[in-house]
N, C-alpha and C positions, 0 to 999 in steps of 0.2 A: 753308608747312611749312618747317621747318631740319630739316637731318641733322647727325646726331652724327659727328665725325670722331674714329671711334675708332684709329686711328693716334695722335694726339695723346695721345689718354687713355691708350693704352698704352704710351706712351712716357714719359706721366708717371709710371704705376706701377711702369717700370723703373728707373725714377730715383730713386724713392724707395727703392725696394729697394736699388739700388746705395752709398744715403746711409747706409741702417743697415746696410749689411755695412761700409762703412767707417769709421762711427762704431767698433764690435763689431769690428772688425780692428786698427785702429788702438789700441783700449783695449790690446790682448795686448801691444804696444810701447813701450807709456806707462811701463812696468815697469823698463825698460832706458833710459827716459830720464836728463837730467840735470835736469831742469826736468818731471816729470809733470802738475803740474797746466798749468803754460803750454801747453803741447804738446796737451792735452786742450781746453784752451780755443778753439787754434786750429782743432782737428778738429771741435770742435761747432758753431763758427760755418761752418765750410764746410759741413757735412751740413746743419746749419737752411738755408742759403741755398739748397743743391742743392733741400732739401726744399720749401720755401716757392713756387721756381721749378715746381716740379714741381706742385704742388697746383694752380698756375695753369693750367699745360698742360692738368690733369685738367678744372678748370672753365672753362675755355674749348672746349675739347673736346668738355664736355657740353652744352654752349648751343649748340655748332654754326654750322652757315652755311646762308646762305639757299639753297633749291634752287634 
């Protein structure tokens, strides 16, 4: 029987929430930027990488480890 790793799942969910908050928080600052399109591309890539890693963390946490 495998045990789910709830700490890993919780950390993944928190990271996804932080990535979304980072993206929308930086969206308000993009108005003041000299090149808002390039800035939002970079912010989107960073948020996407963090979201992808957190989805992997959630998957691994839900698969679990051997007891």
